[in-house]
N, C-alpha and C positions, 0 to 999 in steps of 0.2 A: 427263415430265419430269422433270428431278433438283431436289432442294432448292436447291442450289449455281445453278443456272440460274434458277430462278424467283427466287432472292434477287437474281439479277442482272439478270433483265427487271424485276423492279419495281423495283430500284435507277436504272435507266433511263430506267423507263416515271415516276416522280416528278420527275428532274429533266428529263424534257421537259417534264412536269407544270409545274413550277416556272419555266422558262425560258418557256415560252407567256405565263403569269403575268407576269412581268418585261415582257415585250414589249408586252404591252396596256398595263400602267401605263405605259409610257413612249414608249408612241407613241400610239394611238387612243384608250385609255381606252374610255369609256362613251358614243362616237358612235354606235354601231351598237348594234343591240340582241344579238347574240351576244356581241360583245366584251363587253358591258357586262355581261353574267351573268358571264364570266370576271372584271370588275375589283369587282364588286361583293361575291364569291364568296373575292377571294385580295386582300385588303388585306396591303403586304406583310409582317407581323407574322405572317401564316397562310403567305405564301408562304416566310419563314425557316422554318417549322416542317417543311414538303414538304421542304426541303434538310436539313434535320435527321434525318426520317425516312429520307432516300438515305443519308444519312451512316452510322446506325447499319445498314443493309443492306450497306453497302460492307465497314466493319469485320467484321461476318459472312461476310464474302468473304474477310477479310483483302488487302482493297485499299485500302490505308491512303493512298495518294494521292489518288486520288477522296474518301477518305472527308474527305480534312483540305479536299481544296478543298471540297466542299459546306458543311463546317461552319465555312469562311470566307465564304462566299455568304450563309450565314443571320445570321452577325454583322453584317455590311453593309446586310442585308434588315429587320434587328430595329433598325440604329441609324436605317436611312434611315425607318423606320416612325416612331421617338422623334422624329424631326425634321419630320416630317409633321403630324403630330398636336399635337407642342406647340405651345403659341402664346407670345408674350412682348409681351404689348400693353400699350402705354404707358398708355391710356385717357386720363385728366385730371381735373382739380376738376370736382365737381355744380354745379348751382346751384337755386335753390327749382324751377328749370321740370323736374328731372330726374324723370323717373318710373320705379318697378320694377316691371320686367314679368317672368313666371315661366311657362317652356311647359312640360306633361309630358304624355308617353304614360302613361296610367291604363292601359294594357291591357285595359279592360273592368272596371276592378274594382268587386268586386261592393257594393251598400250597405251589406252587413252588416259588409263591414271598409272601410266610406269614412271612418269616425270620425275614426282616428288619420291616414288622409292628407290628411285635410283640415287638421287642425291640422297637419301637414308642410307642407303648401304656405303656410298662413296664419302661420305665423311667420314668416315673411320679411316681413311685413307690407307685401305687392305691392299696387302700383296697380292692376296687370291680371295675371289669373292667366289660362292658353286652356291646356284640357287635350281631348286630342286622344283617342279612346276610351275618353272618360271613362264610358259603361256606368251604372251605378249611383251612382256617384260625381257624375254633373249632377244628378242628384236631391238630394242631399247640399249639394251646391255652390248650387244653388238656393234649397232652405231656410235655408241659412249667409246669403246673402244679402239675404234678409228680416229674419233676426234680428240679424244682426250691423250695426249703425249703419252707414251711408255706403256700404254693398256695394249692389250689384246684379247679377241674373246673369242670363244670355238662353242657352239652349240651342237648338242646330238640332231639327229634326222628330224623328230617332232616338235624339237624345240622345247624338249616336257625338262632335261637338263641344260645348264649353263653355266660356261666358266670362263670368269674373266681375271684374267692376271697382267700385274706389269712387267710384263716383259714377254714371253712366249708362251698358246698353249699348243701343244701336240698332242699327236696319237690320243686323240679321243676315239675310242670305242665303247662302243654301247650293246647290253646286251640283255634282256628281258628274262625275267626270273619267274616262273608262275605264269599269271593270268596280267598282271598288271604292275608288279614289283621289275625293278630295272638295277642295272649296278654299269658303272660308266669307269674304264680305266682313262687316266690321261699324265699327261708330262708336264709342270710349270717349271719354264727355264726363268729364272730370275736372277738380279742380283747378286743375292748370298747363295745361288746354286740352284740343280735342279730338285724339283720335290716332284716327289711320283705319288700320283691320289688315285685313292677310288670313291668314286663319289656313287651313294647308295638311296632310290627313293623306293622304300617297301611298300610294296601294297597293305595299307591300311584294312581292311577287310579284317576283321577278328577270326574268322570262318577258316581262315588259309593262314595255314602254319609259317611263320619265318624262318622257319628250322632251313628249308632250301637253300635262301636267302641266304643264311648266314654259312651253312656248310660252301655255299659255292665262294663267298669272300673267301673262307678258308682255303677252298682251293687253288686260287689266285697269289694270296700272299705265300701260299708253300710255294709258287712256281715262281713266282716276284714279289719277295716282299715290297708294301708300300709304304710311304714316309708318312702317311695322312690319310685315314680312314674318316668318311664325313657324309652327312648327311640327313636323311629324313628317316629314318628306323620305322618308324613309328612302333616301338618295345621300349619300353622303362629301360633304364640306365642296370636295376635291379633282375631284370631279365635273366632265366641261367644260361641261355641262347648266347652270352654273352664270354660265358665262361671260357671258354676254349680263345677266345679274341685276347681277355684280359693275360692271357700268359706272353704276350709278346707286345702287345698296345696298353696304355696307358688313357685312363679319360682328362681330357682336356681340362675341364672344370673341376672336375676332382682332386684332380693333383694341383693346381693354378686359382681357380675360383673360391669366391668368396659367397654366400649366400642361399637361395634356392634355386636349384637348376633347371625346375620346371618351365615348360614352353610351348606347352597346349593345355585348350585352347587361349590364346593370347588375352583374352578379357580377364578370365578366372583361371590361371593356370594351375593345374592339378597332377599334369605326367609330364618328364622327362625323356620326351620321344626325338629330341634331333641333336645328334649328339657329334663330336670332333673327337676322332681317338687317335694318339701319337704312338710312332714305335719307340720303345724304352730305350732307343739306344738316344734318340732325341728327349725335348720336353719342354714340357707348355712353362713360358713363366708367368702367364699372366691369361685371365679367363675371364669374360663376363656373357649374361644373357640381354640382348636388348629387345625393350619393346618395343613394337611397332603395331600401329591399328588397319595397317595397309593386307596385312593377311589374318590367319586365325593362329598363326604361328607365330613365335618369338625367334630371333636372330642370336644364334650361336657365334660370340668373337673370342678367338686366342691368337696370344703372341706365343711362338715356337722358337727354341730355339735350333735350328740346326748344326749347329757347334758340339753340339752333344754336353755343356758346361757341368748342366743341373739335370745330368742323364739319370734316369732310375734302374736303379739294380735289379 
């Protein structure tokens, strides 16, 4: 096959792949396992990159009409991505009942490198810190809880999930969902009141559906509603699997954050996969994303009003 013919074939293949990604995104999204693989792999910014690559191949063939078309589609995809991930939450004024919550996937940080990470976590003076894939950081956080006055820490059996609270952590119970997904329930007793948490660490394998984990979360909150559901969902915020959850919970950054909500990968984030969901009888009054290069995930921080003064109807 001649080089020109190979370039033409590759350009057509890229356009077809981009068209498939767009079709999935604007129809079924991740409602099915195979469409979910496409949905997770091709956020709009990646789809735009696919069309830009196709444009480059068309330029090599001097097919400038096709090249211009691909560039225009790429620009639209880029603008659509910014619109999808940019939040302009209003939040509200806090109260004495507001609690500061921080969640982070530490990427199984080894204990020898955990000291600076702990300082980064605690400099925001959180009332509750949730770390998934905590690894050696979990042991450091537990020691920190014993040393720093007012903090208490609890870790799941394998130290994969660690909760640190300025108060007490009670009733930490872990269950496995699928091969490597985990969900934990606990109760943080703080000065502002008791807060029930569901901590999530979903399997990152795109060929494993998140549906089972989301259905388990649904069963748990039907039996006993949690105040805050947070963790690494490995699922973008616009997933169809979050639609049942949105009936009773609001995304903290969408409600009270300003800017891009993307958390992964840390160096060049393109997806929002780490989330804090707040029960609608409560309210997030502020939220932000915190960059740290100790892991490939960025941190999510929110202040949540337990008094319900700014609750969403």
